[in-house]
N, C-alpha and C positions, 0 to 999 in steps of 0.2 A: 503494499498499500505506498503510495506517495504523500497523500494529504493524509494525513495521519493528525491526531488532534495536535500533537503538538506544532506541527505544522503551518494548519490553522489556525490554530494561537498566535504563533510565530509573524503571521500574515496580516492579522487583525491589528496586533501589534505595533506593525509597524506603519500600518496608514491610520493607524489612530496618533500615533507619533506626529507626522504629517497633520494631520487633519485638527487634532488636539493638542495642542502644544502648549506644557506647561501642567494640564489638565491631567486630574487624578483618573485614571480607567482602567477598567478592568472585563478583564474576558471571560464569559462564560462556553463552552464546549457545550454540546447538548445536539438534538437531533438540527434546531436550529444555530449556528455558532451567533453570538452575542456579543457585542459591548454595551456595556454600561461608562459612561460618562460623567464624574463629579456626583454618583452615586441618585442622576437624578435622568440622565436622559441616556432614552434604550433605543440600540440600533442592531438591526435582526440583518444577515447576511444571509444569503442563496449557497445553502449548504454546497462547496464544491465535489465534483466528481471526478473519480480517475477516471472513467470511461471519456471523459472529454479531453485528457491529454495528449492521445494521439490524433486525433482529429486537431487539435486548436493547433500540436506541432506539423503537424502537415501542410498547413498552408491552408487550410479550406474549409474550416470554423465558418459560421456562418455569421454577421457582424452586424451594425447599425450606427449609423454617424452620427451625434451628438457634438453641439457645441461648448468646449470648454468653458468654465464658470465665468470667465471673464467674456466669452463672447468671438474670440479673435483666431482662434484655431478649430478645426475638427479632429475629433477623437473619435475611434471606435470604441464598441463597447458588446459586450461579447455574450449570449444567450440572456437578450433581450425581446420577452414577448412579442407580438404586433400589438401593436395601440395603445403600451402600457408605458408610465415615466419611469424615469430613474428612480425616483424615489416615491415615499408617499409614507405618508405619516394618519394613523390611527389612533385612536387613543393614545396619546403622549407615545407611539410607539414607530420611529422610520423605520423603515422595511429596502434594503435596499435589492433592487426588483432583475439584477443582473449579474452577471458571474464578474465581481469583482476580485474573486481571491484565487481562482486558478492561475489567473495570466502573470498577477502579481508575485508569487508564489514562486510560478519557472524563473519568471524576472531577476526577482528579489535575492533567490538560493543560488541562482544559475545551475537549478535543475537542469535546465535544457541542454546544458553541455555534456548532460549524460544521456542525450537521446539520438547522438550518433558519434560515430568513432572517429570521422575526418577531420583531418588537423593540414596547415601549412606548412608548411615547411620546417618553421620553427618549435613544433607541435601545438600551434593553439587554435582554438576554438575557432570557426571561420566567419564572420559576420555573414556569408551569403547561404550560413545554416542557421540563423537565427531568427527568433518570433521578427527582432526590431525589423528584419530586411521582409519580410515574408508577409507582415501587414505594413509595412512602413509606417513602424513608427519609433522611430533610431530619431527623430526630428521631434519628438514630445517627452518629455518623462510621462509617461503614463498612467504610472502609480501615481505620482506623485497629484497629475492631473485630474484623477479617480477621488483622491484624498479631499483634494479642495471641491469639487463641486460635490462630496458628500455633507465640505463644512460647510458652504452655501447653503442646502437646503436645510440644515439644522439651525443653521440663523435664522431662516426665517421662517421655520417653523417654531421656533423658539424667542422671540425678539431680547428679550431679556439674557438670552446667552451671548454671555463676551468673551472673544478669542484676543490673547496677546498676540499679535504676527511677530512672527520671527524676521528675524535683519537679514536678509541674503549676501550671500559673499561674496567676492571672487580670491581665489586662493592660488596666487602663482606656484610651480614649483618645480625642480631644474634637476634633471638625473645630469648625475657627471660620469656622465661613460669615458673621459678623457679629458683628464685632470690639467697634461701637458701637450702644447705642441708640439714641443720641443724635448722630448724626455731624455735623451743621450745622445754624444756627437754622432752614432753613425743614424740614425733617425731624423735629425736634422740636416743632415747629407743626404737623404734621401729624400729627405720633403723639400730641401730645396731646387736640389736637381729633378724632381718629380713638376715645379713649379716652371720649371726653365723650359725641359724634353717633354714632356706628359701634357701640363697645361699650356704648354708654349707660347709663354708668358715674359719677358727680360724684364719689364716693369715687378711682377709677384714676386719671380726671385730672389732681384732685389731686397726688395718689402722682407721679405725674409729673412732674409743672412742680417736683415740689420736686426729685425725683431730677434734672431739670434743669439744676437752681440747683446742687445740690450737683458735678456732674459740669462744670458753667462752674469753679468752684475748683480741681478735683483731677478731670481725666481718667479715675483709676483708679475714683472713685465713678459711672462709670457703668455701670448695670446689667449690661450686657456683657461691660464690661472684669473689673469688680467679681468677676461668673463666675466669669470665668476662673483668679480667686487664690482663689477659694472652693473649684473644682474640686481647684485642686494644693494646697492645704488638708488638703484632706480625702483626700487619695491618702498624702500624708506621714504625717498621721494612722493612718491604716491600714498604712502599711509599702508601700507599692503604689508603683509607679513609674509615672506617666502620662508619653503621646505627646500633643504637642498638635500637629494639623495645621494650619496657613496658609494661607488665600489670598494669592498674590504677585501682586496685580493692583493698578495705579494707578485714580484718579479714572475716565479714562475710559473705561478696558476694557469691552469686553462682561459683564454679569452681574459688574461690582465692587460690593460693599456698604460696602466700607474699602480706602484707600491703604495698600499695604504699606509705601511709602517715607514717609510723617510720620511726624512727630516721637516722635509718641503710638503709634502700631505699633512703632516699632521701642524704644520703652521698656518696653512692656509684652513684647514677645520678649525684651529683654536681662536685666529682670527674671527671665521665668522660668530662662534660657540660666543665670542665677547662679547659680541653687538647683538647678544639674545636671541640668533638666528634657530632653527630649528632642521639637526642633525640628523636627518634617517637614511637607513640601511637600503643601499641601490643592491638586491638580493643579487647575485655572479648567477650567470645562465645554467647553470648546473642544481641550484639550489630550491627554485621553488618545487623540489618532489625528495629532496632530501634533507631529513632531520638534523643529519650529522653532519653536512658540511653547511648548511643553511647558521647550526647552530655555532661551526667556527668562525664562519665571516662576520657575524656577531659579534662576538667575544672579541674578535679583533679592534671592529669598531671601537664595542666598550671601552679598550683596552686606550687607543686613540684619545677620545671624548673625552674619560674619564667617568663616565656615568652608564646606567641602564638606556637602553638604544633601543624604543619602542614601536614606531613607526617604518614604515619599509614601501618600497616599489620595486618590482623584480623589473630585470633586468628583460628586454626585450617584449613585457608586458605577458611572459611566462605563468601559466595558472593552470592547475588541475583544480576541478573541484571535487575532485573524492580527498583531494591531496592535500593542496598548497593550505586549506583554510588549517590543518588539523598541525601541521607542521608551523604555523606559526603562534596558534593559542599557546602550544607547548613550551613554544620557544620564548615567551613572552613575551610577545609581537599584540599591539591593543590598538595600531590605527596602520588600514592599508591603504593604497593612490592607486593599487594595478587595473581596476577592473573597468578599460574604457577600450572601445575595438581598435588595432592599430588602422585599420584597414577606412575606418567612417569615424569622423565623429559624431556626437552624439549621445547616446543614453541606454549606452548598454545594458544596462540594471533596473530601467526603469523610472529611474531617481537620481533626484539630483541633493537628498538629504543624508548625510552622515546613518549609517543603519548596522545593528548586528549580521556578520556575516551568520552562515547557517550550516552545519557539519552535516551532511545529508548521509553519510553515514551510518550516523551513528542519533540521527534524527534528533538533533537539540540545537538552541543558539549559542553561538560564540559569544564568547567577550572581544573575539579583534572589531571594531569598526569601519567597516568601509566607509571613505571617501571615492565617490567614483568617479573616472577621470572624462572631462565631458570634451575637451579636445587634443592634442598633439601636434606639434612643428612638422613633422616627419609625414603624418595623417595629410594635411592640408599640399604639402608642396611634392613630396614623393609617391605615395600612395593612392592620392585624388586628382595629383597633378595639377589644382587647381592655381589659377591667377591669383596674382596679390589683393584685388579688388574682391574677388570672387570669395578668397580665405577671409577674406575681412569683416565681409557682406554674413557670412556660413555662421564666424563663433560672435559676433552682436545679435546675430538672431536665435543662436542655440544660449545667449547673456539672456539676452530680453526673458527668455521662458524660463532661466532659472530664477529669473527677478519676481515674477509672476506666481510661482510657484511658494516661493522664500527659500528656494535651495540655494545653495555652494556653488560656484561655475570655478570647479578646478580647471587647469592647463600647465601645458608641461612643455616651456619652453628650453630647450639644449643650453650650454654654454657656448657652444659649439656652431649654433646658429646663430650669428651676428656680426659674421665678418666675409669678405671674400664674395662669394657671389651668392650667401644668403644676408650681406647687410643691406640691402633692399627690404629685403621680407621682415629684417628684426625692424628695420626703420616703419615700414609701409603696414605690417598687419601688429608684430605685441606694440610695439611704445606706439602707436594711432591709437591701438584698441584700449592701451592704458589711458591714454590723454582724452578718450572717447569717454568713461566711465565717471 
């Protein structure tokens, strides 16, 4: 059984946290799943049925189109009988007349990722196999939208019921895949020669040589290191709190691009910490499903930082719904921001609100809070091949949906996507977006 009592209770609690923030909510599981808000308002949901899951995942489930609570976008709702309203209220009991719970659970818990074994070359669940793709849901946080529709109906039915709205946030995050452009003399020679012969630019080669010479005098003038400080400075100027995720690998480890234990790496991280920056673990390529490897990487970063590390994002956004949440839970991770589609910006989990992950294998909620990733720089120019204008328009539109549902817009911008061929992207997409806030 997929939609167990635990799964139903988990889903209703997630919806209640979005619809009724700071309210006392209690879930009662019976033939009719029920939410009691502030000991006075009763909401009854249609009981979900496992038999609907395969049909829903096939992409052939019937749905109705309705307007979002503020009327600006169209939403899909499932299993709504013809001529039935979305909600009804009788004897002070609110009834949800469509299946709000099944698709919400499949998206929040990521159970949908167990329904196919197909993965991309990095072992990742594919956007094309998702409910977001099959029902064109990726541009709206559908779980949040349902919750806001429920809130609106409850407020209309109970005029004295007051909701304290949640303040939406923009959260800039930065994965440090490469900390140094010139990590050693041989690699510096290779980079400078590549500018001249591969990229056929004498100007660029001379510029790289000058940058390398400066970095020898002060490692903080290495372009990639300098970019880290610049990202932090831009966030401070815009009154934002950035999160920096560092790979915790040594020189000889697989996929190592810098040694986390080197004096330069340690100095950079200490600089950020001294400014109050949150430092998280950028889990290595093989750590997402291996408790031993993950624990080793986490311990290394904690040695550098001098404190416990509780935040993570996995490299390449690698994630196994049956294993990764358990790895994080058992190794003391309490915050993750891995869950976004690499190949498509939008709402992979159906929400832009922080919410607890679910352990599908053990049928229970975890202490790990997911902060869903909404947009990533490489998604925009590499996977989607958008123009700068299209990219800016898309992230602006997604941010507006986050604001409407009082959620968080979590964005990933790498320190390597700021100069050279990406300089205009950084200026005309990232900086322009920050200025638009």
